N, CA, C and O atoms as CSV, one atom per row, in Angstrom:
chain,resi,resn,atom,element,x,y,z
A,1,MET,N,N,105.346,111.011,55.445
A,1,MET,CA,C,106.157,110.764,56.614
A,1,MET,C,C,107.145,111.906,56.779
A,1,MET,O,O,107.689,112.412,55.798
A,2,LYS,N,N,107.375,112.311,58.022
A,2,LYS,CA,C,108.258,113.437,58.279
A,2,LYS,C,C,109.729,113.052,58.143
A,2,LYS,O,O,110.518,113.810,57.579
A,3,THR,N,N,110.097,111.894,58.648
A,3,THR,CA,C,111.502,111.499,58.656
A,3,THR,C,C,111.671,110.136,58.014
A,3,THR,O,O,110.699,109.415,57.789
A,4,GLN,N,N,112.895,109.798,57.728
A,4,GLN,CA,C,113.209,108.484,57.183
A,4,GLN,C,C,113.877,107.623,58.244
A,4,GLN,O,O,114.695,106.759,57.928
A,5,ALA,N,N,113.524,107.864,59.511
A,5,ALA,CA,C,114.002,107.068,60.629
A,5,ALA,C,C,112.907,107.054,61.685
A,5,ALA,O,O,112.046,107.933,61.708
A,6,CYS,N,N,112.943,106.062,62.549
A,6,CYS,CA,C,111.954,105.987,63.624
A,6,CYS,C,C,112.094,107.218,64.508
A,6,CYS,O,O,113.193,107.536,64.963
A,7,CYS,N,N,111.000,107.902,64.749
A,7,CYS,CA,C,111.065,109.132,65.544
A,7,CYS,C,C,111.300,108.849,67.023
A,7,CYS,O,O,111.571,109.777,67.786
A,8,VAL,N,N,111.201,107.578,67.449
A,8,VAL,CA,C,111.420,107.234,68.850
A,8,VAL,C,C,112.858,106.779,69.083
A,8,VAL,O,O,113.543,107.301,69.964
A,9,CYS,N,N,113.317,105.803,68.294
A,9,CYS,CA,C,114.639,105.216,68.549
A,9,CYS,C,C,115.692,105.566,67.508
A,9,CYS,O,O,116.882,105.348,67.738
A,10,GLY,N,N,115.276,106.104,66.368
A,10,GLY,CA,C,116.236,106.515,65.351
A,10,GLY,C,C,116.643,105.442,64.364
A,10,GLY,O,O,117.486,105.698,63.505
A,11,VAL,N,N,116.073,104.244,64.453
A,11,VAL,CA,C,116.400,103.185,63.491
A,11,VAL,C,C,116.069,103.681,62.088
A,11,VAL,O,O,114.991,104.226,61.851
A,12,ASP,N,N,117.019,103.485,61.149
A,12,ASP,CA,C,116.786,104.006,59.804
A,12,ASP,C,C,116.802,102.933,58.715
A,12,ASP,O,O,116.947,103.246,57.534
A,13,ASP,N,N,116.655,101.687,59.111
A,13,ASP,CA,C,116.581,100.584,58.156
A,13,ASP,C,C,115.198,100.625,57.505
A,13,ASP,O,O,114.195,100.358,58.166
A,14,ALA,N,N,115.141,100.954,56.238
A,14,ALA,CA,C,113.872,101.149,55.527
A,14,ALA,C,C,112.979,99.916,55.567
A,14,ALA,O,O,111.760,100.039,55.450
A,15,ARG,N,N,113.562,98.727,55.729
A,15,ARG,CA,C,112.766,97.507,55.766
A,15,ARG,C,C,111.891,97.431,57.007
A,15,ARG,O,O,110.891,96.713,57.006
A,16,THR,N,N,112.244,98.156,58.069
A,16,THR,CA,C,111.493,98.072,59.312
A,16,THR,C,C,110.575,99.274,59.534
A,16,THR,O,O,109.822,99.291,60.507
A,17,LEU,N,N,110.619,100.259,58.674
A,17,LEU,CA,C,109.893,101.506,58.911
A,17,LEU,C,C,108.475,101.471,58.360
A,17,LEU,O,O,108.210,100.907,57.298
A,18,VAL,N,N,107.570,102.091,59.115
A,18,VAL,CA,C,106.186,102.244,58.682
A,18,VAL,C,C,105.738,103.665,58.998
A,18,VAL,O,O,106.227,104.297,59.934
A,19,GLY,N,N,104.811,104.141,58.209
A,19,GLY,CA,C,104.236,105.453,58.477
A,19,GLY,C,C,102.984,105.298,59.322
A,19,GLY,O,O,102.177,104.399,59.086
A,20,VAL,N,N,102.823,106.166,60.298
A,20,VAL,CA,C,101.631,106.142,61.139
A,20,VAL,C,C,101.013,107.529,61.168
A,20,VAL,O,O,101.697,108.539,60.999
A,21,VAL,N,N,99.720,107.555,61.383
A,21,VAL,CA,C,99.000,108.818,61.504
A,21,VAL,C,C,98.670,109.026,62.968
A,21,VAL,O,O,98.069,108.163,63.608
A,22,LEU,N,N,99.066,110.173,63.496
A,22,LEU,CA,C,98.798,110.505,64.894
A,22,LEU,C,C,97.451,111.219,65.004
A,22,LEU,O,O,96.859,111.601,63.995
A,23,LEU,N,N,96.980,111.394,66.219
A,23,LEU,CA,C,95.745,112.150,66.423
A,23,LEU,C,C,95.938,113.546,65.849
A,23,LEU,O,O,97.015,114.128,65.982
A,24,GLY,N,N,94.946,114.066,65.239
A,24,GLY,CA,C,95.062,115.376,64.623
A,24,GLY,C,C,95.507,115.302,63.180
A,24,GLY,O,O,95.525,116.318,62.485
A,25,GLY,N,N,95.874,114.090,62.707
A,25,GLY,CA,C,96.208,113.897,61.310
A,25,GLY,C,C,97.661,114.016,60.931
A,25,GLY,O,O,97.998,113.765,59.774
A,26,SER,N,N,98.558,114.392,61.855
A,26,SER,CA,C,99.973,114.475,61.471
A,26,SER,C,C,100.526,113.070,61.278
A,26,SER,O,O,100.059,112.115,61.900
A,27,ARG,N,N,101.524,112.955,60.410
A,27,ARG,CA,C,102.131,111.671,60.082
A,27,ARG,C,C,103.563,111.644,60.572
A,27,ARG,O,O,104.236,112.672,60.631
A,28,THR,N,N,104.020,110.449,60.925
A,28,THR,CA,C,105.399,110.268,61.323
A,28,THR,C,C,105.839,108.855,60.967
A,28,THR,O,O,105.048,108.055,60.466
A,29,THR,N,N,107.091,108.560,61.226
A,29,THR,CA,C,107.685,107.261,60.910
A,29,THR,C,C,108.050,106.539,62.196
A,29,THR,O,O,108.597,107.134,63.124
A,30,LEU,N,N,107.740,105.249,62.240
A,30,LEU,CA,C,108.118,104.402,63.365
A,30,LEU,C,C,108.720,103.111,62.840
A,30,LEU,O,O,108.405,102.669,61.735
A,31,CYS,N,N,109.595,102.507,63.649
A,31,CYS,CA,C,110.086,101.170,63.316
A,31,CYS,C,C,108.969,100.191,63.644
A,31,CYS,O,O,107.990,100.569,64.288
A,32,GLY,N,N,109.093,98.968,63.222
A,32,GLY,CA,C,108.061,97.977,63.451
A,32,GLY,C,C,107.737,97.774,64.920
A,32,GLY,O,O,106.568,97.636,65.279
A,33,SER,N,N,108.755,97.753,65.776
A,33,SER,CA,C,108.526,97.549,67.207
A,33,SER,C,C,107.721,98.687,67.807
A,33,SER,O,O,106.755,98.460,68.536
A,34,HIS,N,N,108.122,99.913,67.498
A,34,HIS,CA,C,107.399,101.059,68.062
A,34,HIS,C,C,106.018,101.223,67.425
A,34,HIS,O,O,105.095,101.712,68.076
A,35,ALA,N,N,105.864,100.822,66.166
A,35,ALA,CA,C,104.544,100.864,65.543
A,35,ALA,C,C,103.605,99.894,66.246
A,35,ALA,O,O,102.434,100.210,66.459
A,36,LEU,N,N,104.104,98.719,66.608
A,36,LEU,CA,C,103.301,97.748,67.340
A,36,LEU,C,C,102.916,98.294,68.708
A,36,LEU,O,O,101.767,98.169,69.130
A,37,MET,N,N,103.877,98.900,69.400
A,37,MET,CA,C,103.582,99.495,70.703
A,37,MET,C,C,102.536,100.600,70.560
A,37,MET,O,O,101.623,100.709,71.379
A,38,HIS,N,N,102.676,101.411,69.524
A,38,HIS,CA,C,101.746,102.506,69.260
A,38,HIS,C,C,100.335,101.963,69.030
A,38,HIS,O,O,99.360,102.495,69.560
A,39,ARG,N,N,100.243,100.913,68.245
A,39,ARG,CA,C,98.945,100.320,67.933
A,39,ARG,C,C,98.313,99.683,69.165
A,39,ARG,O,O,97.119,99.856,69.411
A,40,ARG,N,N,99.098,98.955,69.931
A,40,ARG,CA,C,98.564,98.277,71.114
A,40,ARG,C,C,98.175,99.247,72.229
A,40,ARG,O,O,97.257,98.971,73.002
A,41,ALA,N,N,98.867,100.371,72.311
A,41,ALA,CA,C,98.602,101.336,73.385
A,41,ALA,C,C,97.427,102.227,73.066
A,41,ALA,O,O,96.997,102.998,73.924
A,42,HIS,N,N,96.889,102.150,71.859
A,42,HIS,CA,C,95.827,103.070,71.443
A,42,HIS,C,C,96.268,104.496,71.771
A,42,HIS,O,O,95.593,105.231,72.492
A,43,SER,N,N,97.396,104.848,71.229
A,43,SER,CA,C,98.091,106.091,71.528
A,43,SER,C,C,97.209,107.328,71.383
A,43,SER,O,O,96.336,107.396,70.518
A,44,THR,N,N,97.462,108.298,72.251
A,44,THR,CA,C,96.763,109.579,72.206
A,44,THR,C,C,97.707,110.704,71.810
A,44,THR,O,O,97.395,111.880,72.000
A,45,ALA,N,N,98.858,110.342,71.261
A,45,ALA,CA,C,99.862,111.347,70.899
A,45,ALA,C,C,99.391,112.191,69.711
A,45,ALA,O,O,98.833,111.674,68.743
A,46,ARG,N,N,99.627,113.490,69.810
A,46,ARG,CA,C,99.269,114.405,68.740
A,46,ARG,C,C,100.482,114.822,67.911
A,46,ARG,O,O,100.336,115.315,66.792
A,47,ASP,N,N,101.693,114.621,68.469
A,47,ASP,CA,C,102.905,114.963,67.725
A,47,ASP,C,C,104.031,114.015,68.139
A,47,ASP,O,O,103.861,113.178,69.025
A,48,GLU,N,N,105.181,114.161,67.484
A,48,GLU,CA,C,106.303,113.248,67.737
A,48,GLU,C,C,106.814,113.350,69.171
A,48,GLU,O,O,107.205,112.341,69.758
A,49,ARG,N,N,106.817,114.539,69.737
A,49,ARG,CA,C,107.294,114.717,71.108
A,49,ARG,C,C,106.437,113.890,72.075
A,49,ARG,O,O,106.976,113.194,72.935
A,50,GLU,N,N,105.116,113.961,71.941
A,50,GLU,CA,C,104.218,113.176,72.794
A,50,GLU,C,C,104.385,111.682,72.541
A,50,GLU,O,O,104.337,110.878,73.472
A,51,LEU,N,N,104.581,111.316,71.277
A,51,LEU,CA,C,104.762,109.907,70.931
A,51,LEU,C,C,106.029,109.350,71.569
A,51,LEU,O,O,106.017,108.250,72.122
A,52,ARG,N,N,107.126,110.110,71.495
A,52,ARG,CA,C,108.376,109.672,72.137
A,52,ARG,C,C,108.173,109.497,73.640
A,52,ARG,O,O,108.676,108.538,74.225
A,53,ALA,N,N,107.442,110.416,74.268
A,53,ALA,CA,C,107.188,110.315,75.709
A,53,ALA,C,C,106.378,109.060,76.037
A,53,ALA,O,O,106.631,108.411,77.052
A,54,GLU,N,N,105.411,108.716,75.193
A,54,GLU,CA,C,104.590,107.529,75.421
A,54,GLU,C,C,105.367,106.230,75.225
A,54,GLU,O,O,105.181,105.270,75.974
A,55,LEU,N,N,106.235,106.204,74.220
A,55,LEU,CA,C,106.866,104.947,73.827
A,55,LEU,C,C,108.312,104.796,74.267
A,55,LEU,O,O,108.939,103.785,73.953
A,56,ARG,N,N,108.853,105.751,74.971
A,56,ARG,CA,C,110.273,105.682,75.336
A,56,ARG,C,C,110.552,104.441,76.167
A,56,ARG,O,O,109.647,103.858,76.764
A,57,ASP,N,N,111.797,104.054,76.196
A,57,ASP,CA,C,112.215,102.891,76.978
A,57,ASP,C,C,112.191,103.290,78.446
A,57,ASP,O,O,112.987,104.123,78.878
A,58,ARG,N,N,111.299,102.711,79.198
A,58,ARG,CA,C,111.121,103.104,80.593
A,58,ARG,C,C,112.094,102.402,81.536
A,58,ARG,O,O,112.140,102.703,82.729
A,59,ARG,N,N,112.857,101.481,81.003
A,59,ARG,CA,C,113.819,100.787,81.849
A,59,ARG,C,C,115.016,101.681,82.111
A,59,ARG,O,O,115.526,102.333,81.200
A,60,ALA,N,N,115.455,101.710,83.339
A,60,ALA,CA,C,116.674,102.440,83.674
A,60,ALA,C,C,117.844,101.648,83.118
A,60,ALA,O,O,117.748,100.428,82.979
A,61,PRO,N,N,118.937,102.305,82.799
A,61,PRO,CA,C,120.091,101.566,82.269
A,61,PRO,C,C,120.745,100.726,83.357
A,61,PRO,O,O,121.770,101.103,83.925
A,62,GLN,N,N,120.133,99.586,83.633
A,62,GLN,CA,C,120.616,98.674,84.654
A,62,GLN,C,C,120.855,97.317,84.026
A,62,GLN,O,O,120.394,97.033,82.920
A,63,SER,N,N,121.565,96.507,84.732
A,63,SER,CA,C,121.746,95.144,84.247
A,63,SER,C,C,120.504,94.330,84.587
A,63,SER,O,O,119.699,94.737,85.425
A,64,ALA,N,N,120.352,93.199,83.948
A,64,ALA,CA,C,119.210,92.328,84.225
A,64,ALA,C,C,119.224,91.894,85.683
A,64,ALA,O,O,118.171,91.742,86.301
A,65,ARG,N,N,120.390,91.699,86.218
A,65,ARG,CA,C,120.503,91.275,87.616
A,65,ARG,C,C,119.908,92.338,88.539
A,65,ARG,O,O,119.215,92.001,89.499
A,66,ASP,N,N,120.170,93.609,88.262
A,66,ASP,CA,C,119.639,94.686,89.086
A,66,ASP,C,C,118.127,94.773,88.968
A,66,ASP,O,O,117.449,95.049,89.958
A,67,ARG,N,N,117.583,94.543,87.774
A,67,ARG,CA,C,116.144,94.638,87.578
A,67,ARG,C,C,115.398,93.538,88.326
A,67,ARG,O,O,114.232,93.705,88.685
A,68,ARG,N,N,116.077,92.409,88.560
A,68,ARG,CA,C,115.414,91.323,89.273
A,68,ARG,C,C,115.372,91.583,90.770
A,68,ARG,O,O,114.765,90.808,91.509
A,69,GLY,N,N,115.995,92.640,91.225
A,69,GLY,CA,C,115.952,92.960,92.643
A,69,GLY,C,C,117.081,92.321,93.427
A,69,GLY,O,O,116.876,91.919,94.572
A,70,GLY,N,N,118.234,92.217,92.863
A,70,GLY,CA,C,119.362,91.657,93.576
A,70,GLY,C,C,119.924,90.451,92.864
A,70,GLY,O,O,119.514,90.103,91.756
A,71,ALA,N,N,120.872,89.823,93.526
A,71,ALA,CA,C,121.533,88.667,92.934
A,71,ALA,C,C,120.556,87.499,92.814
A,71,ALA,O,O,119.657,87.332,93.638
A,72,ASP,N,N,120.747,86.722,91.800
A,72,ASP,CA,C,119.935,85.535,91.573
A,72,ASP,C,C,120.551,84.406,92.397
A,72,ASP,O,O,121.537,83.799,91.980
A,73,GLU,N,N,119.975,84.125,93.562
A,73,GLU,CA,C,120.565,83.155,94.485
A,73,GLU,C,C,120.602,81.751,93.903
A,73,GLU,O,O,121.592,81.037,94.066
A,74,LEU,N,N,119.538,81.353,93.229
A,74,LEU,CA,C,119.511,80.017,92.639
A,74,LEU,C,C,120.588,79.894,91.563
A,74,LEU,O,O,121.321,78.906,91.526
A,75,GLY,N,N,120.681,80.888,90.696
A,75,GLY,CA,C,121.703,80.861,89.647
A,75,GLY,C,C,123.105,80.790,90.221
A,75,GLY,O,O,123.942,80.025,89.742
A,76,ALA,N,N,123.360,81.589,91.250
A,76,ALA,CA,C,124.684,81.599,91.877
A,76,ALA,C,C,124.998,80.243,92.502
A,76,ALA,O,O,126.122,79.756,92.384
A,77,SER,N,N,124.018,79.629,93.167
A,77,SER,CA,C,124.276,78.334,93.799
A,77,SER,C,C,124.497,77.243,92.756
A,77,SER,O,O,125.289,76.330,92.989
A,78,LEU,N,N,123.813,77.316,91.605
A,78,LEU,CA,C,124.031,76.335,90.546
A,78,LEU,C,C,125.420,76.471,89.934
A,78,LEU,O,O,126.072,75.470,89.637
A,79,VAL,N,N,125.867,77.693,89.749
A,79,VAL,CA,C,127.217,77.905,89.212
A,79,VAL,C,C,128.249,77.333,90.155
A,79,VAL,O,O,129.176,76.652,89.717
A,80,VAL,N,N,128.108,77.597,91.452
A,80,VAL,CA,C,129.051,77.073,92.443
A,80,VAL,C,C,129.013,75.556,92.454
A,80,VAL,O,O,130.058,74.909,92.533
A,81,ALA,N,N,127.815,74.980,92.373
A,81,ALA,CA,C,127.680,73.524,92.444
A,81,ALA,C,C,128.321,72.811,91.260
A,81,ALA,O,O,128.871,71.720,91.413
A,82,PHE,N,N,128.252,73.424,90.085
A,82,PHE,CA,C,128.727,72.737,88.886
A,82,PHE,C,C,130.007,73.307,88.305
A,82,PHE,O,O,130.399,72.913,87.206
A,83,VAL,N,N,130.664,74.206,88.987
A,83,VAL,CA,C,131.866,74.825,88.432
A,83,VAL,C,C,132.964,73.798,88.157
A,83,VAL,O,O,133.729,73.957,87.206
A,84,GLY,N,N,133.048,72.779,88.951
A,84,GLY,CA,C,134.062,71.755,88.744
A,84,GLY,C,C,133.742,70.817,87.599
A,84,GLY,O,O,134.627,70.099,87.133
A,85,GLU,N,N,132.511,70.803,87.135
A,85,GLU,CA,C,132.099,69.885,86.086
A,85,GLU,C,C,132.197,70.473,84.691
A,85,GLU,O,O,131.882,69.790,83.717
A,86,ARG,N,N,132.620,71.708,84.571
A,86,ARG,CA,C,132.752,72.303,83.243
A,86,ARG,C,C,133.884,71.612,82.490
A,86,ARG,O,O,134.913,71.268,83.070
A,87,ARG,N,N,133.680,71.420,81.218
A,87,ARG,CA,C,134.702,70.763,80.396
A,87,ARG,C,C,135.847,71.718,80.129
A,87,ARG,O,O,135.638,72.907,79.892
A,88,ALA,N,N,137.014,71.206,80.168
A,88,ALA,CA,C,138.181,71.999,79.790
A,88,ALA,C,C,138.122,72.223,78.285
A,88,ALA,O,O,137.467,71.464,77.570
A,89,ALA,N,N,138.786,73.235,77.809
A,89,ALA,CA,C,138.731,73.595,76.392
A,89,ALA,C,C,139.099,72.421,75.494
A,89,ALA,O,O,138.498,72.244,74.435
A,90,GLU,N,N,140.067,71.626,75.897
A,90,GLU,CA,C,140.486,70.511,75.061
A,90,GLU,C,C,139.490,69.358,75.078
A,90,GLU,O,O,139.547,68.492,74.205
A,91,ARG,N,N,138.583,69.324,76.044
A,91,ARG,CA,C,137.589,68.252,76.131
A,91,ARG,C,C,136.265,68.641,75.501
A,91,ARG,O,O,135.360,67.810,75.420
A,92,ARG,N,N,136.129,69.867,75.058
A,92,ARG,CA,C,134.857,70.305,74.482
A,92,ARG,C,C,134.624,69.669,73.137
A,92,ARG,O,O,135.558,69.427,72.372
A,93,ARG,N,N,133.364,69.401,72.860
A,93,ARG,CA,C,132.984,68.819,71.596
A,93,ARG,C,C,133.195,69.835,70.475
A,93,ARG,O,O,132.870,71.010,70.646
A,94,ARG,N,N,133.713,69.422,69.376
A,94,ARG,CA,C,133.912,70.296,68.208
A,94,ARG,C,C,132.671,70.265,67.332
A,94,ARG,O,O,132.087,69.200,67.134
A,95,PRO,N,N,132.254,71.414,66.802
A,95,PRO,CA,C,131.074,71.424,65.928
A,95,PRO,C,C,131.322,70.763,64.607
A,95,PRO,O,O,130.421,70.697,63.771
């Protein structure tokens, strides 16, 4: 293995790291999540640069609300409908 961290995300927890062989025989290190993605994608990467390009996080840094295409109308209407029914701090059940 070339590195002791995932070559895609940089995770360095040894418990999650696995070595993978890329096309052409070069070896690299991936975390469990990226190793699964690599295996499922039947990757054609020949080096770490290509592997990072294949497995990078394609989501733009947006909130979940933005990814859904705007405000969640049902969620907003439920919050408005039940806002008066929330328990006050002193009425909440204690664990």
